[in-house]
DRENVODO-66759 format. One record per residue (C-alpha): x, y, z. Coordinates in steps of 0.02 Angstrom, whole numbers, padded with zeros to 5 digits, always signed. Example, Ala and Ser with C-alpha at 12.3 -4.5 7.8 and 13.67 -1.06 7.14 Angstrom:
<sites>
+00615-00225+00390/+00684-00053+00357/
</sites>
This chain:
<sites>
+03227-04279+02683/+03194-04113+02593/+03164-03948+02681/+02979-03946+02637/+02952-04113+02726/+03052-04054+02876/+02951-03894+02893/+02789-03993+02875/+02839-04111+03013/+02892-03967+03126/+02724-03884+03099/+02636-04046+03140/+02737-04069+03300/+02704-03888+03349/+02518-03913+03322/+02518-04066+03435/+02616-03971+03567/+02492-03827+03561/+02346-03947+03578/+02426-04033+03727/+02463-03865+03807/+02283-03810+03785/+02221-03970+03866/+02341-03947+04013/+02289-03767+04034/+02105-03816+04027/+02128-03938+04172/+02086-03885+04348/+02219-03942+04471/+02161-03996+04645/+02293-04028+04778/+02263-04149+04923/+02384-04170+05068/+02386-04246+05241/+02347-04410+05327/+02456-04558+05279/+02315-04670+05337/+02205-04597+05201/+02334-04595+05060/+02278-04757+04977/+02097-04703+04989/+02132-04528+04926/+02233-04595+04781/+02095-04716+04732/+01964-04577+04744/+02072-04467+04632/+02106-04605+04506/+01922-04653+04494/+01860-04473+04482/+01988-04419+04352/+01942-04567+04241/+01773-04486+04208/+01823-04304+04235/+01967-04272+04115/+01958-04086+04148/+02017-04111+04329/+02192-04157+04388/+02202-04214+04570/+02372-04224+04655/+02379-04326+04817/+02523-04327+04942/+02537-04389+05122/+02652-04333+05261/+02530-04352+05405/+02379-04256+05467/+02486-04123+05549/+02578-04091+05386/+02412-04075+05294/+02345-03952+05423/+02502-03845+05409/+02483-03843+05219/+02301-03791+05237/+02350-03649+05353/+02485-03595+05230/+02364-03601+05083/+02474-03730+04995/+02342-03865+04979/+02160-03861+04927/+02106-04010+05032/+02178-04076+05195/+02154-04261+05237/+02142-04290+05424/+02123-04451+05523/+02065-04351+05674/+01963-04193+05704/+02059-04029+05700/+02111-03957+05867/+02043-03789+05927/+02215-03710+05905/+02227-03775+05726/+02056-03705+05685/+02110-03537+05755/+02265-03535+05644/+02154-03572+05494/+02042-03425+05540/+02197-03314+05547/+02253-03381+05377/+02093-03368+05277/+01969-03275+05389/+01851-03422+05411/+01836-03586+05503/+01888-03732+05392/+01744-03830+05318/+01737-04007+05388/+01683-04156+05283/+01664-04327+05364/+01709-04440+05218/+01734-04617+05287/+01741-04724+05443/+01887-04826+05508/+01911-04957+05640/+02086-04920+05704/+02158-05095+05705/+02291-05168+05820/+02408-05285+05726/+02522-05426+05783/+02627-05551+05688/+02527-05691+05608/+02621-05819+05716/+02569-05734+05878/+02439-05841+05970/+02357-05689+06049/+02182-05659+05978/+02113-05517+06084/+02164-05381+06205/+02071-05258+06315/+02093-05070+06302/+02178-05072+06473/+02302-05203+06413/+02340-05100+06258/+02371-04947+06366/+02490-05045+06477/+02582-05120+06327/+02607-04959+06232/+02653-04856+06386/+02782-04987+06436/+02700-05057+06592/+02681-05228+06512/+02837-05284+06418/+02816-05473+06403/+02686-05566+06300/+02660-05693+06439/+02579-05557+06544/+02434-05547+06421/+02417-05734+06387/+02550-05755+06255/+02718-05843+06247/+02863-05789+06356/+02955-05653+06261/+02982-05467+06254/+02856-05358+06162/+02919-05247+06022/+02818-05088+05998/+02791-05005+05830/+02709-04834+05826/+02678-04688+05709/+02768-04521+05708/+02693-04383+05815/+02635-04283+05663/+02514-04425+05626/+02330-04408+05665/+02326-04595+05697/+02463-04573+05828/+02365-04435+05914/+02200-04530+05907/+02279-04686+05981/+02367-04586+06116/+02206-04497+06166/+02081-04640+06154/+02187-04792+06199/+02330-04723+06306/+02216-04595+06390/+02339-04459+06340/+02487-04546+06422/+02654-04550+06331/+02709-04696+06225/+02850-04802+06296/+03021-04730+06256/+03072-04889+06164/+02926-04882+06042/+02995-04882+05866/+02926-04739+05762/+02877-04783+05585/+02844-04661+05441/+02674-04732+05393/+02547-04868+05427/+02617-04975+05287/+02788-04969+05371/+02710-05021+05537/+02627-05171+05455/+02787-05221+05365/+02883-05216+05529/+02753-05317+05624/+02741-05444+05483/+02928-05478+05499/+02937-05474+05689/+02855-05616+05790/+02866-05506+05946/+02794-05352+05863/+02633-05256+05891/+02573-05098+05803/+02418-05004+05753/+02345-04926+05598/+02197-04904+05484/+02088-05054+05444/+02132-05048+05258/+02311-05099+05298/+02322-05281+05349/+02425-05384+05229/+02559-05488+05313/+02496-05470+05492/+02336-05506+05587/+02222-05389+05680/+02161-05424+05856/+01986-05420+05926/+01973-05276+06049/+01879-05282+06215/+01818-05128+06307/+01858-05214+06472/+01894-05386+06543/+01710-05432+06554/+01669-05382+06374/+01676-05488+06218/+01812-05457+06089/+01750-05356+05940/+01809-05367+05760/+01836-05204+05662/+01706-05228+05524/+01576-05121+05439/+01435-05161+05560/+01536-05138+05720/+01621-04980+05660/+01462-04898+05595/+01372-04939+05758/+01520-04885+05865/+01528-05056+05948/+01710-05076+05897/+01804-04986+06038/+01927-04892+05926/+01809-04829+05791/+01839-04659+05714/+01791-04547+05569/+01907-04489+05431/+01894-04309+05373/+01933-04186+05235/+01955-04003+05283/+01964-03853+05168/+01954-03666+05158/+01767-03636+05127/+01816-03498+05007/+01882-03626+04881/+01734-03743+04897/+01655-03705+04730/+01662-03769+04553/+01773-03924+04529/+01822-03935+04714/+01641-03931+04772/+01596-04059+04639/+01737-04174+04694/+01688-04165+04878/+01506-04200+04835/+01561-04351+04732/+01665-04420+04876/+01511-04418+04988/+01401-04492+04851/+01362-04678+04832/+01498-04692+04700/+01630-04612+04811/+01577-04716+04961/+01591-04874+04857/+01775-04831+04834/+01790-04819+05024/+01726-04997+05041/+01831-05063+04897/+01990-04994+04977/+01952-05076+05145/+01881-04935+05250/+01698-04917+05295/+01569-04806+05210/+01469-04675+05303/+01311-04743+05381/+01157-04691+05283/
</sites>
């Protein structure tokens, strides 16, 4: 290879590098952090949106709602995914950080499902039974109509919005039993329950492979209710909830505003349904 050919190839490579650099610099980077429950949904939103918006790069990470809120307060994320509403104290910290209340976007609905092993004969439980099971008052499946055997509890870590929602709305703010095994995400809860015939756990409706969800009854005289689109949108399912995105209103412009609007559009809500959660009621 002569020197002229070598120089020509180096120039060509440099030109390609410059072009790639210009494309990278032209991209707007949007960071999303928070709820592990929402990770699969947020990743699918990002993937779908970026396919038709090459000028935007969306980076999604989990860690739990609490982790996302902390990142929002520290101005280290653009968007915070949350599987529960922000607390008053968290809003106050945001005001201190960026001199405004965080903007709240309700982006999807979820029926918080209760999962047991597929071999478990139990088909339904009341909210009171769930409270007694997860607080440790009931420790044997036979006490709720199942086979004789100890119950193994699988829970989320306390930085999880799902953990906090379940504790507030199912346990009535009581503490989880000390022997509840803490898992790093909903997928881990499902994997554990799927392998453990004595297991029970909870998580978002989009996670269900390998285990079965129970019908939930408000009380002993009520009918068991499935977590599906109709029952979640109507609020009939006893553990229905909204999923949120929070952000500093000061950054809600340009690409970020466009992305949030797309999420709430018919196209973005179709992704919600495709993933296994439930779209906002029109």
